[in-house]
N, C-alpha and C positions, 0 to 999 in steps of 0.2 A: 787640962783638955784643950785649948788653941794652940796650947806650946806643944800635946803630941798632934794634932791635927795634920799643924805646923813640918812638922818633921814628916809624918805621914804623908802628907801631898810633894814637899822636899827630894825624899827619896822615890818617888814614881817617875817625877820629874827629871830626874837623875838616873832612872832608868832607861827613860823615852830617850833623855843625850845620850847613851853611850852608843857609839860604833863598834858594829861588829862587824864590820866587811873584812877586815883579815880572817876575822875568826871563818867566816863565811867563807872565804877563799880557800882557806886551809883546811876546810872540812869538805869541800868537793875537792879538795885534792888527794884526801884521803880515800873518802867514797869512790873515787870513779865516776863523777859526774856533773852536771854541770848547778852553777851557784842557784838558777834555780830549783833545784831538787833537793836543796838543805832547809830544813826545819832545824830551829833553832827553842829550845824550851823559854818561853817569855817569863818565868817565876826564876827564873834560875842566869838569869841577864848577869848579873856582881859573877858569875863563878866563872861563866863562857869568855866572860870581860877578862879575864884574868887567866885563859887557854892562849899563848902566843906559840907554840912549837908545834909539831904535828902528833907529837906524842902525848902531849894532852889532850889535842883534839881527838885522838885513839882510846883516850880515856873515859872523854866526854859519852864519845858512841857508846863505849859499853858499858858507859849509868844510864846510855837515855834519855841524856840530853840533846842528844845531837839528833838525829834521827835520817835518813835518806827518803825521802819523799816515796810515793808506788808510782809505779806508771801510770797516767792518764789513759782511761779506756775512750781507747776510738772502733765503735764497736764498725761492721760491716758485715753486719746482720742484712740491712737493708738493699745494701749495694748490692748480696749474694742473692736476694728476690730481688731483685732487679733484670739480674746474669740471667739469674732458672728460668726468668721472663721473657725474656730476647732472647732466649733459645730455644723454647716453644714456637719464637717470631711474632709477640708481643712489642709493641711501642716500637718495632721499624717501618712504620709507613715513613711517606714523603716529607712530610715534619721532620720529622727526628734527621734523617740526611744531611751531612754537612759537607761532603765532599762527592765529586764525581762517579759517576760509574767505575772507572779505570782508578781511581785514585784509590778507591776502598777496594778492590778486587781488580789488578792488575791483572792483561787480559796474559801477562808473561807471566804470571806467579801457577794460572791457568792450563796454558802450554806445558810450563818445567812440570807438573802434577802430573797431567797426563802422558804425557813422552813417559816419564818415570816410571808409571806404572807399567804400561805397553813393555818396556823395556826392560823390567822386570820381567815376567811374564814370563817375554823371549828368553833368557836366561833360566831359566826356573824350567822353562819346557827345554832347551838346548841341554841341561845341562842335566839329565833325565830321559834323553832318550828321546824324545818324541817325536822333536827335528832333527833331522842333519843340517851339518854347521851352512852347506851353500841355502838351505831356505831360511834359517836365521839371518844370511847376508843378503839376502831379497825384502827379509819382511822388516829389518830393521830400519832398511832406505825406504822401504815405503811408511815405513811410523815418522821417519825421518819427514816423508813429506805430509803428514797430514792425512794420509789416507785410511789410518782406521780412528773411529770418532771415541771409542770406546772402547774398554776392553771385552766387552760380546764380540763387537765386528771383528777384530781380528783373531778371537779363537775360531770364531765361525769360517772363515778364512781359510785360514789356517786348516780345519778340519774338511772343506773344502778343496784346497789344495793339496792335499794327504789324498785324498779321496780318487779326482782326478789321474795323480801320477798311478795309483796302484791302477789302476782302470784303464790307462796307458802298458803298463807295463804286464798285466794280465795280456792285452791286445798283442802285444810286439810276442809274448811267447805265447799267445795262438796263431800266430801269425810261424814265426821262427817252426812250432810244433809241423805247423803241415806244410811249410816250406821242407824241412828234413822229407816229414814223410813222403811228401811225393821225389826227390830225392830220391831215397830210397826205393822207388817204386823205378825211376828210370833206371838205378842200376839195375837193381833182378831181370829188368827190358831187355839191356843191353846183355847180361850177363845169358839170359836165355836164350835171346838170338846168336851169340856167339856159340853157343854151344849145337846148337841144331846145324851151326852150317860146321863147327867140326864135325860131326855126326853126318852130314850129308844132304838133312834134309833140309830142306827152302824154304826161309823165310814169309814166318806169316804174310797176307797182304791186306795191310789195311781195308 
């Protein structure tokens, strides 16, 4: 019994003393992962230590003596809950802010966003023939000059300008119609006077 016990302990010591660095490196190469992801069966140390080539390692992998450990789960559930709360406006007080207001959301970025929105609207209106190229040009420069603070103000200004133009056009048409009417009346009056003169009738006194 003593002899058997000594042999068992010696075999265990031998198993502990065997270096499997080579096998671990080869297994990492075969399984395409890092060495820390390799698991070697502690009950098959002797057989594993005899494997000194990639082909032998592949056989051990097939037999299940060498395994690639599963990926450690790094849960993002808590982070997603935090972000969801932040979207609702929680956890964003003065104590949670690190950078200055300008660093957190630069005024340049706000300007870029607003300008792009307004220019996109102008382009859409021009393409749909809601404004002509002259009004587009005028409004474009006003947008660049920081005249409109948002899309609603720009749209209101466009409608107001269009209404003014239509009113001016109506007034001009009305004036032109009155002018042409007066001109036609003068022509008729002159024609009547000449006709009377031709017939020998004296002209009417005013």
